[in-house]
ZAMARGU-4260 file (C-alpha; in steps of 0.2 Angstrom, whole numbers, plus 5000, padded with zeros to 4 digits):
<rodrens>
0) 5491/5315/5178 | 5473/5316/5173 | 5462/5332/5175 | 5454/5326/5192 | 5471/5323/5200
5) 5477/5340/5194 | 5461/5349/5200 | 5463/5341/5217 | 5481/5347/5219 | 5477/5364/5214
10) 5462/5365/5227 | 5474/5361/5241 | 5487/5372/5249 | 5501/5376/5238 | 5517/5367/5244
15) 5532/5378/5244 | 5549/5377/5253 | 5543/5391/5264 | 5527/5384/5270 | 5530/5365/5270
20) 5537/5365/5288 | 5522/5374/5294 | 5510/5362/5285 | 5519/5347/5291 | 5520/5354/5309
25) 5502/5358/5309 | 5498/5341/5302 | 5508/5333/5317 | 5498/5344/5329 | 5481/5339/5322
30) 5485/5320/5321 | 5492/5320/5339 | 5475/5326/5346 | 5469/5309/5342 | 5483/5301/5351
35) 5485/5311/5367 | 5504/5312/5372 | 5506/5313/5391 | 5522/5323/5389 | 5514/5335/5377
40) 5500/5338/5390 | 5514/5340/5404 | 5523/5353/5393 | 5508/5363/5389 | 5503/5363/5408
45) 5520/5368/5413 | 5520/5383/5401 | 5502/5387/5407 | 5507/5386/5426 | 5523/5396/5423
50) 5514/5410/5414 | 5501/5410/5427 | 5513/5411/5441 | 5523/5425/5432 | 5507/5435/5430
55) 5502/5433/5447 | 5519/5438/5454 | 5519/5454/5443 | 5501/5458/5448 | 5506/5457/5466
60) 5522/5467/5465 | 5514/5481/5455 | 5499/5480/5467 | 5511/5483/5482 | 5520/5497/5473
65) 5504/5506/5467 | 5494/5504/5484 | 5508/5508/5496 | 5515/5523/5485 | 5498/5530/5483
70) 5494/5528/5501 | 5510/5537/5507 | 5507/5551/5494 | 5489/5553/5499 | 5491/5553/5518
75) 5507/5563/5516 | 5514/5571/5500 | 5528/5568/5488 | 5538/5583/5495 | 5536/5592/5512
80) 5542/5609/5518 | 5543/5611/5537 | 5553/5620/5550 | 5571/5614/5551 | 5571/5610/5570
85) 5555/5600/5570 | 5557/5589/5554 | 5557/5572/5562 | 5543/5575/5575 | 5524/5574/5574
90) 5523/5592/5581 | 5533/5605/5572 | 5536/5623/5576 | 5525/5634/5565 | 5530/5642/5549
95) 5522/5658/5542 | 5512/5658/5526 | 5516/5676/5522 | 5529/5671/5509 | 5531/5670/5490
100) 5539/5653/5488 | 5522/5643/5488 | 5515/5653/5473 | 5532/5650/5464 | 5532/5632/5468
105) 5514/5630/5461 | 5519/5637/5444 | 5532/5623/5442 | 5528/5612/5427 | 5530/5596/5438
110) 5520/5601/5452 | 5502/5595/5453 | 5496/5604/5469 | 5503/5612/5485 | 5493/5614/5501
115) 5495/5620/5519 | 5494/5607/5533 | 5495/5606/5552 | 5497/5591/5563 | 5496/5587/5582
120) 5498/5571/5592 | 5484/5567/5604 | 5474/5554/5613 | 5457/5549/5608 | 5445/5542/5621
125) 5428/5533/5620 | 5421/5524/5634 | 5435/5514/5642 | 5445/5513/5626 | 5460/5525/5623
130) 5471/5526/5607 | 5486/5537/5602 | 5482/5547/5586 | 5489/5560/5575 | 5477/5574/5571
135) 5480/5582/5554 | 5472/5598/5549 | 5469/5602/5530 | 5460/5617/5522 | 5452/5622/5506
140) 5468/5622/5496 | 5469/5603/5499 | 5464/5591/5485 | 5451/5580/5493 | 5450/5567/5479
145) 5461/5554/5488 | 5449/5553/5503 | 5434/5555/5492 | 5438/5538/5483 | 5440/5529/5500
150) 5425/5536/5509 | 5413/5522/5513 | 5401/5532/5525 | 5397/5549/5529 | 5405/5565/5522
155) 5422/5574/5522 | 5425/5587/5535 | 5418/5604/5531 | 5432/5616/5528 | 5423/5631/5521
160) 5427/5649/5524 | 5410/5652/5533 | 5413/5644/5549 | 5425/5632/5558 | 5418/5615/5562
165) 5424/5601/5573 | 5421/5587/5560 | 5434/5573/5559 | 5437/5560/5546 | 5442/5543/5553
170) 5447/5526/5546 | 5436/5510/5547 | 5449/5502/5558 | 5449/5516/5570 | 5430/5516/5570
175) 5429/5498/5575 | 5442/5499/5588 | 5434/5514/5596 | 5416/5508/5593 | 5412/5524/5583
180) 5401/5528/5568 | 5396/5544/5558 | 5389/5557/5569 | 5397/5549/5585 | 5405/5561/5597
185) 5423/5558/5601 | 5434/5566/5615 | 5452/5570/5612 | 5465/5574/5625 | 5481/5584/5620
190) 5496/5583/5631 | 5503/5601/5632 | 5505/5615/5644 | 5491/5616/5650 | 5483/5600/5644
195) 5467/5602/5633 | 5452/5592/5630 | 5441/5594/5614 | 5425/5586/5608 | 5424/5582/5589
200) 5410/5574/5578 | 5414/5560/5566 | 5408/5566/5549 | 5414/5552/5539 | 5423/5535/5538
205) 5436/5529/5525 | 5444/5513/5521 | 5462/5513/5513 | 5468/5495/5518 | 5484/5504/5523
210) 5483/5499/5541 | 5499/5508/5547 | 5490/5525/5544 | 5473/5519/5547 | 5477/5516/5565
215) 5482/5533/5570 | 5477/5546/5557 | 5462/5558/5559 | 5458/5572/5548 | 5450/5589/5552
220) 5449/5607/5548 | 5466/5615/5549 | 5459/5629/5560 | 5455/5617/5574 | 5474/5614/5576
225) 5478/5632/5574 | 5466/5636/5589 | 5474/5621/5599 | 5491/5627/5596 | 5487/5645/5599
230) 5493/5650/5582 | 5487/5664/5571 | 5478/5661/5554 | 5495/5663/5545 | 5504/5650/5555
235) 5505/5631/5549 | 5515/5616/5552 | 5521/5617/5534 | 5517/5614/5515 | 5514/5598/5506
240) 5518/5596/5487 | 5512/5583/5475 | 5519/5579/5458 | 5511/5570/5443 | 5522/5554/5445
245) 5531/5547/5459 | 5545/5541/5447 | 5550/5559/5445 | 5552/5562/5464 | 5570/5567/5463
250) 5567/5580/5449 | 5552/5587/5459 | 5562/5588/5475 | 5577/5597/5466 | 5566/5610/5457
255) 5558/5614/5474 | 5575/5616/5482 | 5580/5628/5468 | 5565/5639/5472 | 5569/5639/5490
260) 5587/5643/5487 | 5582/5660/5480 | 5579/5666/5498 | 5594/5662/5509 | 5585/5666/5525
265) 5570/5655/5521 | 5582/5641/5516 | 5591/5641/5533 | 5575/5640/5543 | 5566/5627/5533
270) 5569/5610/5526 | 5563/5601/5511 | 5561/5582/5512 | 5553/5570/5500 | 5543/5554/5502
275) 5557/5542/5499 | 5568/5550/5512 | 5555/5549/5525 | 5550/5531/5521 | 5567/5524/5515
280) 5564/5507/5524 | 5547/5505/5514 | 5554/5509/5497 | 5569/5497/5500 | 5557/5484/5505
285) 5547/5487/5489 | 5563/5486/5479 | 5567/5469/5485 | 5550/5463/5477 | 5558/5466/5460
290) 5572/5454/5464 | 5559/5441/5470 | 5549/5443/5454 | 5565/5440/5443 | 5569/5424/5453
295) 5551/5418/5451 | 5551/5422/5432 | 5568/5413/5429 | 5563/5398/5439 | 5547/5395/5430
300) 5555/5399/5413 | 5568/5385/5416 | 5555/5373/5422 | 5545/5376/5406 | 5560/5375/5395
305) 5565/5358/5402 | 5548/5351/5401 | 5546/5357/5383 | 5562/5350/5378 | 5558/5333/5386
310) 5541/5333/5377 | 5549/5338/5360 | 5562/5324/5362 | 5549/5311/5365 | 5539/5317/5350
315) 5554/5316/5339 | 5558/5298/5345 | 5539/5293/5342 | 5540/5301/5324 | 5557/5293/5320
320) 5549/5283/5306 | 5541/5299/5299 | 5558/5307/5299 | 5565/5292/5290 | 5552/5293/5277
325) 5554/5311/5274 | 5573/5310/5273 | 5570/5296/5260 | 5560/5308/5250 | 5574/5321/5250
330) 5570/5331/5265 | 5585/5338/5274 | 5589/5340/5292 | 5585/5359/5292 | 5568/5356/5285
335) 5563/5343/5298 | 5570/5354/5312 | 5558/5367/5306 | 5543/5355/5306 | 5546/5350/5324
340) 5549/5368/5329 | 5532/5372/5323 | 5525/5358/5334 | 5534/5366/5348 | 5527/5383/5344
345) 5509/5376/5344 | 5512/5369/5362 | 5520/5385/5368 | 5506/5395/5361 | 5492/5385/5368
350) 5501/5385/5385 | 5503/5404/5385 | 5485/5407/5380 | 5479/5396/5395 | 5491/5403/5407
355) 5486/5421/5403 | 5468/5416/5405 | 5471/5407/5422 | 5483/5420/5429 | 5472/5435/5424
360) 5456/5427/5431 | 5465/5423/5448 | 5471/5441/5449 | 5454/5448/5445 | 5446/5437/5459
365) 5459/5443/5472 | 5458/5461/5466 | 5439/5463/5468 | 5436/5451/5482 | 5452/5452/5493
370) 5451/5434/5498 | 5469/5432/5503 | 5472/5443/5518 | 5489/5449/5525 | 5496/5454/5542
375) 5497/5473/5541 | 5511/5473/5554 | 5523/5465/5541 | 5515/5470/5524 | 5508/5487/5528
380) 5492/5481/5519 | 5478/5470/5526 | 5475/5461/5509 | 5486/5456/5494 | 5485/5470/5482
385) 5484/5467/5463 | 5488/5479/5449 | 5490/5476/5430 | 5504/5484/5420 | 5498/5478/5402
390) 5514/5484/5394 | 5524/5473/5405 | 5512/5458/5403 | 5513/5459/5384 | 5532/5460/5385
395) 5533/5445/5397 | 5522/5435/5385 | 5533/5439/5370 | 5549/5436/5380 | 5543/5419/5387
400) 5537/5413/5369 | 5554/5418/5361 | 5565/5411/5374 | 5556/5394/5375 | 5555/5392/5356
405) 5573/5397/5353 | 5578/5384/5367 | 5569/5371/5357 | 5582/5372/5343 | 5593/5361/5354
410) 5583/5345/5355 | 5578/5346/5337 | 5596/5342/5332 | 5592/5324/5336 | 5584/5324/5319
415) 5602/5323/5311 | 5605/5307/5321 | 5590/5298/5314 | 5595/5286/5300 | 5582/5283/5286
420) 5588/5265/5283 | 5586/5260/5301 | 5569/5267/5303 | 5559/5265/5287 | 5562/5246/5287
425) 5552/5243/5303 | 5533/5246/5304
</rodrens>
């Protein structure tokens, strides 16, 4: 071997037993770009579509869980304390605030905030339109950030100590149905003994997309409800408590019950209920989405595996002469299997990259435009929600890649069936 040949060999990649399958597989991938194989394109497209569908399914499921859980927690609370005899009705008997348990609950590590509330059923009337509503009263101790994020016009009700106002916060859905806007006067009728009428002013309008609550809920100063019910300033419908994470709802509920159990008289007259107990049907419905996602992932994964296997088998048959030559040169079956496995890795990687790109773009379009609408009567929301859980997305990509590539070990066994003496003799 002369010096020029030696320098050429040294300048190229060093061939070793470890990197030879990769280099040959990469060479096959590069050369195949000049001769497009239909099955390779189908396999790549199959992986891309599969990943896209999986990402969209996960985005929608996490979106439903996030939006509905946040709405239920925002409009209500993670845990509620009310009078025992009025737990399941809109109007509850009053409980007194001259007790010690609220301050003890607020000191618990898993409690984010606690506030007083009052509620009352009524009828809102504007021109010839009448709607049944639930008027909810809140005070200064309420964390208004939930409604601040959803406010689209006007301002939140004024609940300062200086004076009581008749401001009400209504939803965009209610504003359209009743033909109301900010600064509009709205009349409410309360069926009680004797019946009462009250006039309020719309201070602000919010949009939550959670139409089940948007249709009925109006927010005002808690003192308006105390006056309507002829309650004193230390009487309320109950307390609402929020934790830091809905996943720890059971622990939050139990820790509050432990505080309440310290006073037997209070425990006998009050009831502690949590968000899941009051909305069991909704949470069960959300749980079914996990099964739906699992079915979608399995189906798309099986389709991608079969398409990849078909493509790899065709590539193996097309390269039978290459396999025969390599066997003649001393390559064993295991090395050749690795070569075509690297070819499969290239196809899967390309498919996953395009699938992620397409899936995330589609999710972002829906997230910020809300193109796809829903019937709120069946889905609680008026548009398809999207939320990303990046840890799950990363794990999904790793899992899909690993499963598809591992399954390609089966078709690569055809390498052992190809005989060099039958393939090399033919051009």
